[in-house]
N, C-alpha and C positions, 0 to 999 in steps of 0.2 A: 132606588132606595125610597121607601115610604116616608112621607113627610110627617114629622112629629106634631101631635095636637095637644095643646095644654088647656086645662080647666082650673077654675077657681071657685071655691065654695062661697055662696052668698048667704050670710046668716039671716038676712031679712026675709029672703024668699025661701030659705032653707033648701036651696037647690044648687047643683053644680052648673056653673055657666062657662061657656067656652071663651077662652081669652085669645084675642087677635092681636099680634104684635103691631107696634106703631110703624109708621113709614120710615122713620130714621133708624129704627132697630133693624128693619128689613134691609136697608141700604148698607148698614155696617156689617151685617151678616154676610151679604154678598161680597163686600170688599175684603172681609177677613178670609173668606174661602178662596178668593182670587189670589190674595197674598200668599196663602199656604201653597196654592198650586204653583205659583211662580217660583217660590223657594224650593219646592220639591223638584221642579224642572231644572233649576240651576244646579242643585246638588247632584241630580242624576247625570247631568252633562259632564261635570267634573269627575265624577266617579267613573263613568264610562270612558271618558277621555284618557284616564290613567291606565285603564285596562285594555281598551280597544284602540289600536293604532290604525289610522286611516292609511290606505295604500300610498297616497301622495306624500304624507308625512314620513312614512317608512322609507320611501325612495329618496327623499331629501336628506334624511339622517344617514342613509347608506352612502350617498354621494359625498356628504360632508366628511365622513370617516375616511373615505377613499382619498379625498383631496388632502386631508391632514397627513395621511400616511405618505402620499407622494411628496409633499413638501418636506417632511422629515427625512425622506430618502435623499431628496435633492440637497438638503442642508448637510447631510453626512457626506455626500459626494463632493460638495464644494469645500468642506473642511479638509477632505483628502487632497484635493487640488491645491488648497492653501499650504498644506504640509509639504507637498512636492516643490512648490514655488519657494517656500522658505528654505528648503534644503538646497535648491539651486542657487538662491541668493548667498547662502553661507559658503558654498563651493566657489561661487563667483568671486566673492571678496577674499576668502581665506586661502584659496588655492590658485585658481586661474589667474587672478590679478597679481598675486604674489609671484607666481611663476613668470609672468610677463613684466613684472616690476612696474606696475602702474597703480595709481591710487584707487582704493576701493570706493564703491558708491555709498554715499552716506544714507543713513536711515531717513533723514529729512527729505532727501531727494527721491529715494525709492518709494516712499509712502506719502509724498506731498499731497496735502489736501484730503487724505483718506484716513478715517478713524477705524482702527483695527478692532473689531468686536467679535467675540466668540459667539457663534450662533446657538450653541448649546445652552446659553444662559438666558434666552429670550422665551417669551410665552408664544402660544400659537397666534394670538391676536397681533403680535408684533412681527410675526415670521415673514410675511410677504415683503414688508418694507425693509426688513433687515436683509432678506435675500437680495433685494435690489442693491442695497448698499454693498453687500459682499461681492456681487457681480461687478460693480463698479471698481472695487478694490482689486479684484483679480485681473480685470482688464488693464488697470493701471500697472500692476506688477508685471504682467505679460509684456506690455509695451516697453517698460524700462529694461526688463531682462533681455528682450529681443535686441534692443539697441546696444545693450552691453555686449552681447555676443557678437554683434556686427563690429563693434569697436575692437574686441579681442581678436576677431578674425583678421582685421586690418593690421593689428599689431603683430600677429603671428606671421603674416606675409612679410612684414618688414624685419622680422626677427627669426628667420629660418635658421641662421647660424646659432643663435641662442638656444632654440628649441632642440637642435641636434646635440647640444652639450648637457641639457637637463636630463637627469636620471629618469627613465621612462619605461623600463622593462624589468622583469624579474632577473636576478643574477643567476638563477638556476632554472633550466628548462622544467616546465611543469611535468614532463614525462619522467624526470629523474627524482621528483619529490616523493618522499614517503608520507609526509604530513607536515602541516604547519606546527612547529614545536612550540613556539611562543611568539606573541605579538608585542607591539610597542606599548609601553605603559608600566605601571607599578606591578612588579612580579616578585615571586618568592625566589630568593637565591637558592640554587640546588645544593650548594655546599655549606653555606653559613646559616641557611634557614631564615634569614631576615628578608623583610619586604623592602625593595628598593626600586628605583627607576630603571627600567630596561629600555635603553635608548635605540634599540633596533628591532629586527625580527630574526628569529631562529628558524632555519629551514632544515629539517631532519633529512639526511641523505647519506648514502654510502660514501666512505672515504674514496677519494679519487674521482668524484663527480665533477664534471667541467663547470667552471665558474666564469661568467661573462661580464664584461664592462657594461654598465647600464646606460652610459652616455659617453659622448666624445670627451676626451680630456687628456691630461698628462699624468703619468704615474708619479705621484708625490713621494711615495716611499713603498718599498717592498722588503720588509724585514721582520725580525722577531720583536714582539712587544709584550711586556709582562701582562699576563691575564688574557690578552687577545691571542697569544701564540703567534704563529706566522700570519701577518696581516698586511694587506695591500690597501693603500689609500690613494684615491684618484682625485686630482683637482680638475674639476670640469669648467672652471671659470664662472663668471656671473654670480659668484658667491657660493657655488655648490661644491661639496666634496662628498665622496662615498667611501665606506670602509668595508672590507671583506676579511673576516677574522676566522681563526682556527684552521687555516688552510694547511694542506699537506705538502703542496709544491707550488712554486711560482713559475709562471710562463712569461713574465715580463720583468723589466728592471727599471730602476729609478730614472726619471726624465724621459721615458719612452712615451711616444704619442699612441693613443689607442682610439678606436672608433666604437660606437655602440654596437654590442654584439660580438666584439673581439674576445677570444679566449685569453684570460689573464692568469689562470691557474686552476688548482683542483682542491676540492673541499677536504677537510680532515678532522682531526681531534686534538689539535695542539693547544697549549695554554690551559687556562682554567675552563675545562670542558668536561661534561659528563657523558658524552657520546658523540659519534660522528655527526657533524652538522656544519652549516655555514651561518655565521652571525653577520647580518648586513645592516649598515646604517646609512642614512642620508642626512646631511647637515647643510643648513643654509646660513651663511655668515657665522659658522661655528655653532649654531643652535640646532640640536637634534630635531628632526622632523619625523612624522609617522611615515615609514616607507610605503605603507599600503596606498598612500595617495600618489605614488609615483610608478604605477604599473599600467598607465592608461594606453600604452602602445600595443601591448600583447595580451590583454585580457578582454574578453567580451563583458558586457554589462552583467550577465549572470555570473560569470566567473569572478568578476570584481566584487559583487555583493557577497558571494560565498566566501571569498578570502577575508573580507571585512568581518563577517560574522565569525569566521574561524579564528581570526587573530584576536578578536575581543573575548572569546571564550576560553582561550588558553591561559592558564594562570601561573605556570612554572617555567622559568627560563632554563636553558641548558648550559649557561655559562655565568 
């Protein structure tokens, strides 16, 4: 670029004379140009950095996204494991330990020294430390649950007679079932149309289907009962009784001893009933229990889960 030349008119000589800038002016001009060049360079850097991504930066960002994704997957899997352990703890306290008549494990003991936190509520920055805490909690729960099962195993060995008396199979063979007609819980009465507590399970089957004792015990009664129709009640000892209602025929009599799996009679449609079926109840110290928890001898885990789902989804009782 050609350098600019400045002139000034001299009135005394009546001529234009060339003007030369002072030393300080030249210095300030150079500094000003350098400052503009620096500012333009910095601005260009930030503009280009926003639009042009370097290969190294791109690789780091991709790796960061992948790690966050893997941590989130791990978090989800650990929450799933936590849900399974929670379910095991509930079964341990509310079924297995009730069955063996031993004290449940307290929450304070089961989670001693561990703060239970939902991982879904934390940020990514806190995720690693929270996953470590979650792992420590899972390890603690697994140890406690493992020791609990060891204790229950020892109790079971000492209580083989008790276990043989506890209801543990379906009263009707799965091959003879048409469907699960109604499960335990609040159900609509088929005759009166009101919602009430259904204290057992209804198995839809043909009249004359064999009915079996679900545990060792003594026939407490085998007679007609209003509403139940022909009903058999078995005293299994250890606080357990079972009822088999709406039967067409008895195969046992009062005070008779029976073993688990013995034929006790045949299903029917007697009493307050809307169709051939068997109404089955399990009671512990007179309190109705959900019978679905007492089929652990003759159902696979898959069949057990299917029965639970079916019993919860049936809304109308047959009696």
